[in-house]
N, C-alpha and C positions, 0 to 999 in steps of 0.2 A: 499593748494595753497595759494599764497599771491599775492598782487598787488604792483608793484613799480610805484611811481608817480614822474615824473620829470617835471620841468618847461621847456617850449620850445616855440619857435615861431610857428606861424601858418604854415610857410613854412617848418620847420623841421617836423612838424606833418604830413603834406601832403606827404613829401618825404618818411618818414617811412612807412606810409600806402601803398604807391605805391610799396615799395620794400620788404615788409614782405610777407611771404607765405600766400596765401589766404586760409582760412578755408573753407572746403566744407560746404555749407549751408544745404545739405540734410543728412549729416552724423555727428555723434558725434566726438569730437576731442580726443577720447580715444586711438587713435593710434599715437598721436603726442607727442614727448617729446622735451623739450628745454634743451640745453646745455649752460653752462656758465663757463668761466675760461679757454677757449681754448687757446693754444699757437697761436700767431698771424699768424704764417705760416702754420697752420694745413691744410691738404688736405682732400678732400672727401675720398680718398683711406685710409688715416689714420683713419677716422671715421668708414669706413666699417670694418677695422681690429679691431677697438675697440669694435664694435658690432658684431663681427664674431659669427656665429651660430644663429643669430637672423635675421628674414626676413625683411630687409629694403625694402620699396616700391620703384619701379622704379622711378628714379629722386626724391627720397624722402629726399635728404640731401640739406639743404639750409644754407650756411654759410653767416652770416650777415656782411655787410660792411657799412661804413659811406659814407657821400657825396663825399669824396675824393677817395672812392674805397678801403680804408684800412679796413682790418678785425677788427671787434669789439670784438672778443673773444667769440661770441655767435653764436649758430646755432640751427636750428630745424631739427629733424629727424622724418620722418613718417615711421611707420612700417605697415606691411600688416595686422596685427591683434592686438587686445588689449593685448593678452598674451605676445607677443613679446615686446610691449611697457612697460608692467609691469616688464618684465625681464630686460629691458634696464635701468629702474629706479634703479634697484638693483646695477648698476655700479656707483651710486652716490659716489663721493669722490675717485674714482680710477684715476690713472694717464694716461695721454697722454704726451709723452716726459717728461718734468720736471714739468708739471703742474697737480694739482688735478682738476678734472672736476666735476662740479655740474650738476646733471641730475635730472630733475623734469618735 
């Protein structure tokens, strides 16, 4: 894993924290993967198809948007178990539409 650091204003930080999926405090995040490089018009249904055969948690897909409501090309997907999340990471660099997707 790695950490990305960006300069931002306090207001931008507050907004991001309010709109990011909240990690469960009582469970490890070993069932959560992050996607990057998504087409800007991707739907939750396309992500379900991308991860077909893997058990995505109910309401487990969060597509990130910016302050204007435009998609950022990133998403979080929560799976029902860590094995499914590990299999999801194996889809790293596979395509959705015309874009290769980073899964980590």
